[in-house]
C-alpha positions, 0 to 999 in steps of 0.5 A: 519599473515604469514608476521608477522612471517617472521622476528621472534625475538629469544633469539639468536638474543637478545644474539648476540647484541653488547656492544653498546646496553647496553643502550637499557637494560633499554629501553627493560625493559620498559612496553608496552601496546599492543592494538589489537583485532585480538587474533593471532596477539596480542599474536604473538606481545606480545610473540615477545616483551616479548622475547626481555625483555619488560614487556608486557600487552595487551587488545583488544579494545580502551575502555579497553586501555583508562581505563588502561592508565588513571587508577592506572597503567597508570604511569607504561606504557612506550609506546603503540602499537596500532592497528587502527581498534578496536571495540568500541573506534577506534585507532584514537579516542584513540590517540586523547582522550589521547592527549586531556588528556595531556597523553604523552605516546609514541604511535606506530600505527600498521595498514593495512591502508597504504596511505600517508593520513592515515599515516599523519592523524595518526601522526596528532592526536597524534601517534609518529610512524606508522608501516604498516601491514604486518610487520616483528617482528624485525622491530616492536621491533626496532621501539619500541626501537627507540620510547622509546629512543626518548622519553628518549632523550627529557626528561629534563636531570636535574632539573637545566633547566629553568622551565618556558620560556616566549615569548610575549603572550606565556608561556611554563611550562617545568616541567608540559608539559603545554603551555598557550597563553594569560593566557589560556591553549593550548591543544598541541599534544606531538610532537607539544609541543616538537617542541615548546619547542625546538624552544623556548629554541633556539630563533632566531636559524634557524632549517632545516626540517631535523634537526627538524626531527632528534631532535623531531622524532629521527634518526630512524624515517622513513618518509619525511620532510612533517611531519615537515610542517604538525606539524608546521602548526597545531602548528601555528593554536594554538599559532598564532593570525594570523596563515597565518602571524605568529609572533612566528614561522617564515619560513626562505625560503630555510632553515627552521623555527625559533622562534621569 
Protein backbone atom coordinates (compact mmCIF):
# COMPACT_ATOMS: atom_id res chain seq x y z
CA UNK A 1 0.00 0.00 0.00
CA UNK A 2 2.77 2.50 0.84
CA UNK A 3 4.06 2.28 -2.75
CA UNK A 4 0.58 3.10 -4.01
CA UNK A 5 0.69 6.32 -2.03
CA UNK A 6 4.19 7.41 -3.04
CA UNK A 7 2.87 9.49 -5.94
CA UNK A 8 -0.42 10.96 -4.70
CA UNK A 9 -2.61 12.84 -7.14
CA UNK A 10 -3.98 16.03 -5.64
CA UNK A 11 -6.21 18.84 -6.76
CA UNK A 12 -3.09 21.00 -7.00
CA UNK A 13 -1.69 18.61 -9.58
CA UNK A 14 -4.90 18.86 -11.58
CA UNK A 15 -5.00 22.65 -11.43
CA UNK A 16 -1.43 22.95 -12.73
CA UNK A 17 -2.10 21.27 -16.06
CA UNK A 18 -1.35 23.22 -19.22
CA UNK A 19 -3.82 24.37 -21.85
CA UNK A 20 -2.85 21.60 -24.24
CA UNK A 21 -4.69 19.18 -21.96
CA UNK A 22 -8.09 20.72 -22.70
CA UNK A 23 -8.90 17.60 -24.69
CA UNK A 24 -8.41 15.51 -21.56
CA UNK A 25 -11.42 17.16 -19.91
CA UNK A 26 -13.74 14.84 -21.77
CA UNK A 27 -11.36 11.97 -21.08
CA UNK A 28 -11.27 12.78 -17.37
CA UNK A 29 -15.06 12.87 -17.27
CA UNK A 30 -15.11 9.22 -18.32
CA UNK A 31 -16.71 6.52 -16.20
CA UNK A 32 -14.19 3.98 -14.89
CA UNK A 33 -14.93 0.66 -13.20
CA UNK A 34 -12.30 -0.44 -10.66
CA UNK A 35 -12.26 -4.17 -9.87
CA UNK A 36 -10.04 -4.93 -6.87
CA UNK A 37 -10.64 -7.28 -3.94
CA UNK A 38 -8.28 -5.50 -1.54
CA UNK A 39 -10.46 -2.88 0.16
CA UNK A 40 -7.66 -0.43 0.97
CA UNK A 41 -6.24 -0.50 -2.57
CA UNK A 42 -9.70 -0.30 -4.11
CA UNK A 43 -10.65 2.76 -2.06
CA UNK A 44 -7.28 4.46 -2.62
CA UNK A 45 -7.50 3.97 -6.38
CA UNK A 46 -11.12 5.09 -6.45
CA UNK A 47 -10.32 8.23 -4.44
CA UNK A 48 -7.33 9.11 -6.64
CA UNK A 49 -9.27 8.72 -9.89
CA UNK A 50 -12.27 10.60 -8.53
CA UNK A 51 -9.97 13.48 -7.52
CA UNK A 52 -8.95 13.74 -11.17
CA UNK A 53 -12.56 14.18 -12.31
CA UNK A 54 -13.37 10.62 -13.34
CA UNK A 55 -16.69 9.09 -12.44
CA UNK A 56 -15.66 5.89 -10.64
CA UNK A 57 -17.57 2.75 -9.75
CA UNK A 58 -15.96 -0.14 -7.91
CA UNK A 59 -16.52 -3.80 -7.10
CA UNK A 60 -14.52 -6.58 -5.49
CA UNK A 61 -14.83 -9.62 -7.78
CA UNK A 62 -15.04 -10.69 -11.39
CA UNK A 63 -18.61 -11.95 -11.27
CA UNK A 64 -19.90 -8.61 -10.02
CA UNK A 65 -17.88 -6.79 -12.67
CA UNK A 66 -19.22 -9.05 -15.43
CA UNK A 67 -22.77 -8.33 -14.30
CA UNK A 68 -22.10 -4.59 -14.45
CA UNK A 69 -20.41 -4.80 -17.85
CA UNK A 70 -23.23 -6.82 -19.41
CA UNK A 71 -26.14 -5.16 -17.59
CA UNK A 72 -28.14 -1.95 -18.13
CA UNK A 73 -25.24 0.34 -17.15
CA UNK A 74 -22.71 -1.35 -19.44
CA UNK A 75 -22.79 1.43 -22.06
CA UNK A 76 -21.90 4.05 -19.45
CA UNK A 77 -18.61 2.38 -18.48
CA UNK A 78 -15.73 3.74 -20.56
CA UNK A 79 -12.81 1.72 -19.19
CA UNK A 80 -11.97 -1.02 -16.71
CA UNK A 81 -9.15 -1.02 -14.13
CA UNK A 82 -8.78 -4.69 -13.31
CA UNK A 83 -6.83 -6.66 -10.73
CA UNK A 84 -5.99 -10.23 -11.75
CA UNK A 85 -6.13 -11.98 -8.38
CA UNK A 86 -9.86 -11.88 -7.64
CA UNK A 87 -12.21 -14.19 -5.76
CA UNK A 88 -14.56 -16.23 -7.94
CA UNK A 89 -13.94 -15.25 -11.54
CA UNK A 90 -10.32 -14.09 -11.87
CA UNK A 91 -9.16 -11.13 -13.88
CA UNK A 92 -7.83 -13.15 -16.82
CA UNK A 93 -11.08 -15.10 -17.06
CA UNK A 94 -13.05 -11.85 -16.97
CA UNK A 95 -10.92 -10.40 -19.79
CA UNK A 96 -11.40 -13.51 -21.85
CA UNK A 97 -15.16 -13.61 -21.23
CA UNK A 98 -15.67 -9.96 -22.14
CA UNK A 99 -13.81 -10.34 -25.41
CA UNK A 100 -15.75 -13.49 -26.24
CA UNK A 101 -18.89 -11.40 -25.79
CA UNK A 102 -17.40 -8.80 -28.20
CA UNK A 103 -17.25 -6.28 -25.37
CA UNK A 104 -14.59 -3.77 -26.42
CA UNK A 105 -14.34 -1.80 -23.17
CA UNK A 106 -10.66 -0.77 -22.74
CA UNK A 107 -8.99 -2.73 -19.94
CA UNK A 108 -6.02 -1.70 -17.79
CA UNK A 109 -4.74 -4.66 -15.78
CA UNK A 110 -3.07 -3.97 -12.43
CA UNK A 111 -1.19 -6.93 -11.02
CA UNK A 112 1.72 -7.98 -8.83
CA UNK A 113 2.61 -10.57 -11.49
CA UNK A 114 5.54 -8.90 -13.19
CA UNK A 115 7.10 -11.48 -15.51
CA UNK A 116 7.09 -10.99 -19.28
CA UNK A 117 5.00 -14.15 -19.61
CA UNK A 118 2.33 -12.73 -17.30
CA UNK A 119 2.24 -9.41 -19.14
CA UNK A 120 2.01 -11.04 -22.56
CA UNK A 121 -0.71 -13.41 -21.35
CA UNK A 122 -2.73 -10.51 -20.01
CA UNK A 123 -2.48 -8.70 -23.34
CA UNK A 124 -3.26 -11.83 -25.33
CA UNK A 125 -6.53 -12.51 -23.50
CA UNK A 126 -7.77 -8.99 -24.18
CA UNK A 127 -6.18 -6.42 -21.86
CA UNK A 128 -5.10 -3.16 -23.49
CA UNK A 129 -2.42 -2.20 -20.97
CA UNK A 130 -0.67 -3.78 -17.99
CA UNK A 131 0.55 -1.98 -14.86
CA UNK A 132 2.65 -3.84 -12.30
CA UNK A 133 2.10 -3.39 -8.57
CA UNK A 134 3.34 -1.52 -6.67
CA UNK A 135 2.68 1.55 -8.77
CA UNK A 136 2.41 5.30 -8.29
CA UNK A 137 -0.99 6.88 -8.48
CA UNK A 138 0.20 9.46 -10.99
CA UNK A 139 1.23 6.70 -13.36
CA UNK A 140 -2.14 4.99 -12.87
CA UNK A 141 -4.00 8.18 -13.76
CA UNK A 142 -1.73 8.81 -16.76
CA UNK A 143 -2.25 5.29 -18.07
CA UNK A 144 -6.04 5.60 -17.68
CA UNK A 145 -6.00 8.82 -19.67
CA UNK A 146 -3.75 7.32 -22.34
CA UNK A 147 -6.00 4.28 -22.61
CA UNK A 148 -9.07 6.47 -23.06
CA UNK A 149 -7.31 8.67 -25.62
CA UNK A 150 -6.30 5.63 -27.66
CA UNK A 151 -9.84 4.33 -27.48
CA UNK A 152 -11.17 7.63 -28.82
CA UNK A 153 -8.59 7.81 -31.61
CA UNK A 154 -9.51 4.49 -33.16
CA UNK A 155 -13.25 5.17 -33.24
CA UNK A 156 -14.72 6.10 -36.64
CA UNK A 157 -14.56 9.86 -37.04
CA UNK A 158 -17.58 10.17 -39.29
CA UNK A 159 -20.31 8.17 -40.90
CA UNK A 160 -18.71 8.81 -44.30
CA UNK A 161 -16.16 6.05 -43.79
CA UNK A 162 -16.52 2.77 -45.62
CA UNK A 163 -18.77 0.49 -43.57
CA UNK A 164 -17.72 -2.82 -45.11
CA UNK A 165 -14.28 -3.87 -46.32
CA UNK A 166 -13.95 -7.09 -48.32
CA UNK A 167 -10.88 -9.00 -49.37
CA UNK A 168 -10.98 -12.56 -50.71
CA UNK A 169 -12.84 -14.61 -48.08
CA UNK A 170 -12.71 -11.91 -45.39
CA UNK A 171 -15.36 -9.30 -44.71
CA UNK A 172 -14.93 -6.59 -42.07
CA UNK A 173 -18.04 -4.73 -40.87
CA UNK A 174 -16.67 -1.49 -39.45
CA UNK A 175 -19.78 -0.19 -37.73
CA UNK A 176 -20.42 -3.55 -36.08
CA UNK A 177 -16.79 -4.30 -35.14
CA UNK A 178 -17.33 -7.69 -36.73
CA UNK A 179 -15.29 -9.87 -39.10
CA UNK A 180 -16.37 -12.91 -41.08
CA UNK A 181 -14.32 -15.54 -42.87
CA UNK A 182 -16.16 -17.51 -45.54
CA UNK A 183 -19.37 -16.08 -44.08
CA UNK A 184 -18.66 -17.31 -40.54
CA UNK A 185 -18.17 -14.84 -37.68
CA UNK A 186 -14.69 -14.71 -36.16
CA UNK A 187 -14.05 -14.07 -32.48
CA UNK A 188 -11.34 -11.39 -32.46
CA UNK A 189 -9.91 -9.63 -29.44
CA UNK A 190 -10.15 -5.81 -29.66
CA UNK A 191 -6.49 -5.35 -30.56
CA UNK A 192 -6.71 -8.07 -33.21
CA UNK A 193 -9.72 -6.33 -34.74
CA UNK A 194 -8.02 -2.93 -34.71
CA UNK A 195 -4.89 -4.32 -36.37
CA UNK A 196 -6.94 -6.06 -39.06
CA UNK A 197 -9.04 -2.97 -39.75
CA UNK A 198 -5.94 -0.80 -40.09
CA UNK A 199 -4.29 -3.27 -42.45
CA UNK A 200 -7.42 -3.84 -44.55
CA UNK A 201 -7.99 -0.09 -44.91
CA UNK A 202 -4.43 0.22 -46.26
CA UNK A 203 -3.83 -2.80 -48.53
CA UNK A 204 -0.27 -3.32 -49.77
CA UNK A 205 1.08 -0.66 -47.39
CA UNK A 206 4.01 -1.90 -45.30
CA UNK A 207 3.75 -1.09 -41.60
CA UNK A 208 6.75 -1.34 -39.32
CA UNK A 209 6.26 -2.80 -35.84
CA UNK A 210 6.88 0.63 -34.32
CA UNK A 211 4.22 2.17 -36.57
CA UNK A 212 1.72 -0.50 -35.57
CA UNK A 213 2.51 0.05 -31.90
CA UNK A 214 1.86 3.77 -32.27
CA UNK A 215 -1.31 3.33 -34.33
CA UNK A 216 -2.92 0.60 -32.23
CA UNK A 217 -1.42 0.94 -28.74
CA UNK A 218 -0.63 4.65 -28.91
CA UNK A 219 2.54 6.62 -28.28
CA UNK A 220 2.03 6.26 -24.53
CA UNK A 221 2.33 2.47 -24.61
CA UNK A 222 5.16 1.05 -22.52
CA UNK A 223 6.36 -2.20 -24.09
CA UNK A 224 8.30 -3.62 -27.00
CA UNK A 225 7.60 -4.77 -30.54
CA UNK A 226 7.18 -8.40 -29.47
CA UNK A 227 3.63 -7.39 -28.56
CA UNK A 228 2.92 -6.72 -32.25
CA UNK A 229 4.34 -10.08 -33.32
CA UNK A 230 2.23 -11.92 -30.74
CA UNK A 231 -0.98 -10.27 -31.90
CA UNK A 232 -0.16 -10.82 -35.59
CA UNK A 233 0.44 -14.50 -34.85
CA UNK A 234 -2.87 -14.82 -33.04
CA UNK A 235 -4.67 -12.93 -35.80
CA UNK A 236 -3.20 -15.16 -38.51
CA UNK A 237 -4.40 -18.24 -36.66
CA UNK A 238 -7.94 -16.91 -36.97
CA UNK A 239 -8.04 -15.45 -40.48
CA UNK A 240 -5.57 -17.52 -42.49
CA UNK A 241 -6.29 -20.90 -44.02
CA UNK A 242 -2.65 -21.82 -43.44
CA UNK A 243 -1.20 -19.52 -40.75
CA UNK A 244 2.37 -20.62 -41.46
CA UNK A 245 1.96 -19.56 -45.10
CA UNK A 246 -0.37 -16.54 -44.87
CA UNK A 247 -2.30 -15.12 -47.79
CA UNK A 248 -3.64 -12.02 -46.04
CA UNK A 249 -1.11 -10.66 -43.55
CA UNK A 250 2.34 -11.01 -45.06
CA UNK A 251 5.71 -10.46 -43.41
CA UNK A 252 8.03 -8.05 -45.21
CA UNK A 253 11.39 -9.12 -43.85
CA UNK A 254 13.40 -6.32 -42.33
CA UNK A 255 10.44 -3.94 -42.46
CA UNK A 256 7.21 -5.26 -40.92
CA UNK A 257 3.82 -6.39 -42.20
CA UNK A 258 1.42 -5.68 -45.03
CA UNK A 259 -2.06 -6.83 -46.00
CA UNK A 260 -2.54 -8.54 -49.34
